[in-house]
N, C-alpha and C positions, 0 to 999 in steps of 0.2 A: 331794479332787476339786475343791473350791472354790479351794484354793491353786494347783492346776495351771492352772485356768481363768484366774485373775488373772495368773499368770506368762506365759501365752500372749498375753493381751491386751497386757501391758506390752511383750513381745517384738515383737509386730506393730506397736505404736505407735512403738517405737524404730526398727524397720526402715523404716517409712514416713517418718519424719523423716530417716533417713540417705539414703533414695532421693530425697528432695525436692531440687529445684534450688537450689543455693547462691545464685543471683542472685535477689534479691527486687526486685520492681517494684511501684510504687504509681501507678495511673493513674485519671484521671477521664474520664467520657464523658457526653455529652448530645447531643440533636439540634442540627444546625447552624442550623436555622431552625424557628420555631414561629409561630403566630398569636396575637393577643391573645385571651385566654379559653381557650387550649389548656392541657391538663394534660400533663405529660411527666415522665420520670424523669431524675434526676441521680444517677449511680452512681460510687462510688469503690471500686476493687478492689485489694487487696494480696495478693501471692502467698506468703503465709505465714499461719499461725494463731497465731503468738506475737506478738500485738499489744496495744498499750494506748495510752491518751491520744489517741484520734481526735478531731480538732477541725477544724471548718470555719468560716472567717471569715463575717462577715455577708453574706447573700445579698440584694443590692439589685436592685430591679426585678421581683421575683417574690414571690408569696405561697407560703409553705411550708405545704402541705396535710397532709403527713405526713412523718415521718422524724426521725432516721435509723433505718431498719430494718436489722437485721444478719442476714446469711445466710452459711452456710459451705458450701464445695464441696470434695469429695475425689474423686480418680479414680486408679485403678491400671491400667496397661497392661502386657501381656506380649507382646512382639514378638520372634520368633526367640530365645526364651529370655532376652531382656533385659527386666528389669522397670523401669518408670519410673512415678513417681507425681507428682501435682500436688495442691496444697491451696491454697485461697485463702479470703478473707473479703471480702464485698461489703457496703458501706454505701449504702443507697438512700434518696433523698428524692423525694417527689412534689411538684412545683412547678406553679404556674399563672402564665402570663404576664399581666401587668396593664397594661403600657404598651408602646407601639411604640418601636423603636429598637434600637441595638446595645449589648449588655451583655457584660461579662466577669466571670466568677466566678473569684476567685483560687484558687490551689491550697490543698488541705487539708493538715494535718500529722498525722503518726502516728509512734509508736515501734514499729518492727518488728524483731524479733530483737535488741532492745537498741540499735538505731540509729535516730536521728531522720531521718525522710524527709518530703519534701514532694511533692505530686502536681503534674501539669501544670494550668495554668489552662484554663478553658473559655470560648470565645466563642460567644454565641448571638444570632442576629438575630431580633427579634420583628417580625413583619409585621402590618399592620392586620387587623382582624377582617373576615371574609368578609361582603360586603354582602348576600348572600342569606340570611344567618342572621338570624332574628328576635330572637335573644338574644345580646348581645355576650359573655356568659359561657358560651355553649354550646360544648362542646369539639368538636374536629375529628371524632372518631368519630361523635358525634351528627349533625353536619352531613352527614357522608358517608352515614350510613344513610338520612337524609331524602332526599338527592339521588338515591340509587340505588333508592329504594323503588318508583318507577314503572317501567313496562315499556318506556318510550321513552327515547331518548338525544338530547338537544338538541345543537345545534351549539356551545353554550357548555360542555357537559359534557365533550366530547372533541374535540380538534382538533390539527392539526400546523401549525406556522409554518415559513416559510422566510425566512431573513435573510442578507444579505451584509454583511460588515464594511465594504464601501465600494460605493457605487452609481455612482461615477465613477472611472475608472482609465485608465492608458495601456495600449497594446498590450504584451502579455507581462508585465504587472504582476500579481502574485499577488492573488487575491480569495478570501477564506474564505467558503464557503457552508455554512450550518448548518440542518439540519432538526431541530426540537425538538417533543417530545410534551408536551401539556398535558392532564391528565385529572383528573376527580373521580370516575370510575367505575373498575371493575376491568377494565382492558384485559388480555385474555388473550394474544392473538397477532394477527399479520397473516396472512390467507389469501393475499393477493397484494399485491405492491408494484410499481408501475410508475414508475420514475424517468425524468426527461427526458433527452434525448439530448445536451444541452449543445452545440448547434450553434454553431460559431464560437469554441469554447473547446477548449483542451487541458485535460482534467480528470484529477485524481488524487485517490483517496479517502484520507482520513485514517484511520489505524487506531485504533479506539477500544477500550477495555477490553472483554473478553468479558462481564463482569458490569457492566451499566450501573448507574450511581449515580443514584438518585432523590432529589429534594429538594423542599422546599416553596418555592413562589414566588407572590408576589402579582401578579396580572395583570388589569388592567381591572376592579378592584374585587372580584376573587375570588381565593381561594387554591387553587392547583393543585399536584398532584404532577407534577414535570417531570423530563425527562431528554433528553439529546442523542441522537437516533436515528442520524443519519449526518452526516458532514461531508466536504466536497470542497474542494480547492484548485483554482481555475480560473485558467488563463492565457489571456486573450483573444488570438486569432490574427488579428483584423481590427478595424478601427475602425468606428465607427457606433453606433447604438442596438441592442444585442443583447438578445434576449429569452430568458429561462429559462422554459420551458413548465411548467405545473403538474404536480406529482407526484400519483399516486393511490395510496391505501392502503385495502385492504379489511380493516377491523378486525373482530375478534370480541371481544365484551364479555360477561362473566358478571355477571348481576344476580340478586339474591334475589327469590323469588316466594313470597308468603304461602301456607301450606298449610291447607286447610280440614279435612282428616281429622285428628282429635285424636291418633290413634295415630302417624300419620306425622309430625305436628308434634312429638310427644314425642321421637321418635328422631332427627329431623333438626334439632332446635333451633328449631322453629317456622317454618322456611322451606326451600324448595328453590331450586336455581339453574338458570337458563336462559341459553342463549347467544343473543346478539343481534348481528346483523351490521350494520355501518354503513360506508358509503363516505366516506372523507375525501379532500379534495382541497386542495392548497396553492394560494395565489394565484399569478398570473403575476408574474414579477419582471423588471424592466428594468434593464440596466446600460449606462451611457454610456461607450463606449470611445473614447479620444482617440488621434489619430495621434501617433507620436513626433515631436518637433520636427525641423525642417529642420536641415541642417548636420551630418549624420552623418559622423564621421571615417572615413577610408579603412579603418582597422583595426577598425571596428565589427563585432562578431561576433554581434550579436543579443542580448547580455546586458542584462537589466533587473533592477536590484536594488542590492545593495551588495557589492562584491567587492574582493579583493586578489589579487596574483599573486606567484609566486616561481619561480625556475628553478635548475637545477643541471646539471652536465655530468659524465660519468663520467671523462673524461680530456682533457687539452689537449696531451699529448705521445703520439703514436702513429705507427704505420707505415702505409704504403699497404696497402690491402685489410683493415685492421683497422676494426672498427665503432666509431663514436662515437654516444653516446646523450645527448640533451638531454631533461630532464624538466621539464615546466611544470606548476605546481600553481595552479589557479584556485579560491580559497576564498571563502566568504561565504554570502549568502542571496539567493535570487532564482530565476530560471528556469534553473538550472544544466543541466538535462537538455536544454534547447533551444538551448544556445550552440554556435555553429559553431567548428570547430577553428582557432585562430589560425595564421598562416603563419610558418614559420621559413625565412629566406632563406639556404640553403646555397650554397656556391660552385657554379658551373655544372658542373664536372667531378666533382662528388660524385654517387654513386649513392644516391638518396633513396627510402626505403620509406614506405608509408602509415603514419601515426601510429596508435599504440595508446592507447585511452582506458580509464580505470578510474573508475567512479562510487563515490565514498565519501560520499554524502549521504543525508539522511533527510528525509521530508516533515514540515514544521511548519506552523503557522497562517500564517506569513509567507511560505511558499514552500518551496523545497528549500534545506536548510542543510547545509553540509559542504564538500566539495572535489571538484573534477574534476581527475584526474591524466592528463596527456597525455605520452606518450613518443614522441620523434622519433628515428629511427635512420637514419644515413647512413654510407656507406663512401667514403673518399677513394681515388682511383685514381692520383693523381700526388703526388710529393713536393713539399714547399714549405711556406710559411707562409701561412695563410688566416685570414680574419676572418669570424666569424659575428655579424652585428649583433644588437642586443637585440630581443626579441620584443615587439611592440606589441599591447596589448589594450585596446580601447575598449568602454565600456558606458554605459548610461543610468542615472544615479543617481536613485533615487526620492526621496531626501530633498531634494536640491538642485534637482531637475527639470532637470538639465543633463547633457551628455556628459562623461565623464572618460576620460582615456587614461593607461594604466599601461605602463611599459617596463621590461623586465628588463635585466640587465647583458649586455654583449657578451662574446664569447669569441674568443681568438686561438689557433688550432691550429697546432702545429708537427708536420708530417708528414714522417717520415724514409722513406728508400727501404726497402721491404721485399721479401721473396722472392716470386717469382711474379707480378711486375707485368705485366699483360697488354699494356701499351703500350710497354714498354721493349725496345729492341733492343740486343743485345750483340754487338760485332764485334771480330774480331782479324784485321786485313788482312794479316798476315805469313803466314797459312796459311788459304786459303779453306775448307779442310775444317772449320775452327773457327767459320765463320760460322753463327750460330744465331738463330732467332726463338723467342719464348716456347714452351717445351715441344715444339718441332717442328723437326727438322733439315731444311735445304733439300736436296732430292735433286738432285745434279748430273747432267748428261747424260753418259752413258757412250759413248765413241766406238768406231767399228769394230765395231759390233754391229747393223748394218742388215740386215734380212731381206727379200729380194725374192721376189715371186711370179711364175710364168710367165704369159704372156698368155692371157687366157680364164679364169683362175682368180681374177680380182680380185673383191672383194666387191660393188662398185658394180654395180647392175643385176641382181643375183641375186635369187632367190626370198626368201631370208632378208632381203635389203635391203628389199624391198617389204613384207614382213610386219612389219618394224620400224615402218613407217609406218601400215599398215592396222589392226593390232591396237590400238595406243594410240588411234587415231582412233575405232574402234568403242567402245572402253571409255569414252572421253570422252563420246560421244553418249549411251550408256546411263546413265552417271553423271549427265549433265545432266538427262535426263528424270526420273530418280528424285528428284534434288535439287529440281527445279522443283515437283514435286508436294508435297514436304515444305515448301518455302518458301511455297507457296500456302496449305498447311494452317496453318503457323505465322503467316502474315499475318493470318489470321482470329483476332484476339485474343480475341473473345468465345467462339469455339469452343474455343480452347486453355484459357482460364480455366475454362470449363464442364467440359472433359475432365479437368483436373487438380484440380478442386474436392475430390473425394472423397479423392484421394491426399494433398493438403495437410491436410485435416481429420484424416485418420487419423494423419498424422505428428504433429500437435499433440496429439491424444488420447494417443498413445504417450508424449509428454513429460509430459502431465498424469498418466498412470499412474505414471510414475517419481516425480513430486512427491507423489502420493497415497501411494506406498509409503514415502516419506521423511517423510510427515505434515507437508509444507509447505503449510499450508492456503491462504493468500492467493494464492500463485503458482499453486496447483492450479486454483482457481476462475478466475483470470485466463486460464489456458491453455484451459480448457473453453469460456469465453465467446468467446475468440478463435477457437476451432475452429468454434463454432456461427455466430457473426457472419460469419467469413471464408468458411465454406462457402456460406452463403446469398448472400453478396456475389458470389462467383464464379459461382454457379449462375444468379443473376438478373441478373448484369452491372450491379450497382448499387454505387458506391463505399461503403465502410463508413461514411464520414462522413455519407452521406445516408440511411443505413438507420434505420428506426424500426419499432417493432412493428406500427404501423398500416399503413405501406406494404408491409411484408413480407407481411402477411395479404392485402392487396389484390393484390400481384404473384403470390403463390402461387395465388390464385384464378384469375388470368389464365392461369397455366401448368397449369391442370387438376388442382391438388392438392385432395383432398377436404377438407371443412370439419373433420372430426374430426382429420385429420392436421395441418391448419393450427393448430388449437387446441392440439394436443399439442406442437407445436414452440414456440409462444408460452409454454405452461405450463412447458416444459423450461427456457427462458430465465429465466422468473420464479423457478422453483425453484432454479436455480443462484445467482441474485442473492440470494435470501432465505436459502439454506442457509448462506452465509458468516457471517451474523450470528445465525442461529438457535441457541438453547441446545441442549445435549444432546451425544451422542457424535459428535465431529467426524469420526472415521474412518468411522463408519457412514454419516453424511451424505454424505461425499465419494464413497464407494462407490456410493451410490444415484444421485448426480448423474452420476457417470461412466457408469454403466450406461444411464441415461436418455438421455444425450447420444449414446452410441454407437448406441443403438437407433433414435433419431429420425433420425440421419444416414443409417443404412442404409435406413430406410423412405423417406426423401426421395429417395434415389438412384434408386429404382424408380418414383417417382411424378411427378417434375417433367418436364413435356413441353415440347419445343422445336419 
C-alpha cells in the first residue's frame, strides 16, 4: 500500500511538471512611490520551482528589515476538460525608505531550470515624510489610522483639484483639463457629480482606464493617495477671459469607529465602520483665450495645430459621364473635428457632388490626433482636356504662432467622348429621318391628316372648356388655404420644436438601445445624454449651449412641473454621467440608465405646460 501511494505521488508530480508552462519568467515588483519612513515589500517571482543561486545586488537607499523570505505557489485548473497548472516561487524583502529621492534597485539573478536569468530593475521614488506625522519613522499605515480615527473629515483630508495644462491659449487650441482626487481617507464612492457646462468651449472627454490607478504623491507637505478622476480636452470657441465654473462632488467616505461592546469588538476587530458624506467643490478656473492673429489666408479652414496634407485621384483618363474622385487626407494633431472642408476648383461644366468625410482620429492630451479623409466626386459632361488646380489648405501653427499654407499637386484630366452624352447632338443631313437628339427621336409633322369639325361643335365656349378653367381654379384656392395654415404653423419655430421634441428624443433613445445591445458603452451614454438635453432644449426653447442644470430646474418650475419631477430629471442626468465611470456590471448599468431616461421623458411630456 505504501509503495502504491509513493507511485501515485511521483506520477502526479511528473504530470504537474509536464503541464507547467515551458516559458519561465523572472520578475521584480515594488511600489512606484513611497514616503520616508514607510515600510514596503520588494518581491521577486520566478515561474518554476526548479531554482537555485538566487542573488540580489546591494540595495542602496533602503534599510532591509527582513528577507529574503521564500514562498511557493501551486495551482491546477480544469477548464472544458483541459488541465493547466502553474507553479512559482516568490522571494520577498521588507524594506524601509530612509532618504528622499529617486532610487533604482538593479535586477536580481537566479538559475531556473538550469538557465541563468536576470529580473527587471525597479525604480522607486521616495517622497518626503508627511509633515502631519509626529514621528519620521512612522509608517504609512499608522499615519492613515491616526488620520481616519476621528469622525470628521477636514478639507485637507479629501479634496479634488482642477488643473489646465495651459491658462493662456489661442482660439481652437487644445487645452487639457484634469480633475484629480487627493485623499488620506477611505473614499467609497460619489453619490452625485455635477460637472461645469464649459461655456465657450467645445469639449471632449478623454477615455480613462476602467480600473483607476492610485499612487502616492507629496502635496503641500502631506502624502496623499491620488488618481486622475476625469480629463477633458477643451477647444475655445471665442476669445476673451473664459471661466470654467466649479465642479461639485458629493463624496461618501467610510471611517472606522471604536466599539465599546467587548463582544462586538472581538468579532469586528475592535471597530465598526460608518459612512460620512462630504461635499467637495473645485475652485473656479480662468482661461485667457487670444484671438487668432490678423492676416488669415483665403484658404484658411479653421485648423489650429500641426497638420500635413496629401491627395490622390482615381484616374486622369476617363470618358464623359464617368466619375472622377479626388481624395484629400489631412493628418496631424489639433482641432481636426472642427476643420471646414477645403475647396476643390473643378471646371465649370463638371457636375460636382457634396464631399464625403471620414474621421480616423483619436482624442489625445494634445487634441485630436490622426487623419481626416475627404472624398470629392465630380462627373465631366463634355469631352476635352481639363486642369484641376492643387488644393490649398491653410492652418494656424501652434509651435511657430503663424499661418501656414499647404498645397497639393494639380491634376490634368483627359476626358474622351463617351456614350449617352446629354449635350451632344448627332445629325445626318442626307436623310432627315436620321436626325436625333439624345435618346429621343424628333417626331416630324405628318401632312394630309387634318381633321375639321362642323360649326357649333367646336370645343371653345363649351361646358367642358369652362370646367377646365373653373376646377383648377377652385383646387388652387383650396390648396392655398391649406398650405397657408401649414406655413403659419411651421413659421412658429418654438411651437414646431416643442411638437417634435418627443419624436426626436424617442429617435435618439432607439439609437441608444441599439448601442446598448451592442455593448458600446461610451456612445450609448452620449446618445442618452443627447436625448435628455435635446428634449429639454426643444421643450423649453433654450439652445443646448445655454442649458445648465440650474436654469433647467428654474425653467421647469416656470412651466408648472412639480418639484419631485424636476428633481427626478436632474437625478437622471447625474445618474447617466456617473454610470459611465462607475464600476460594476456595465450592461446592467446601461439598462438602468435607458429605462430611467425613457420614463422621465414620458413623464415630462405630460407635465410641461405652455
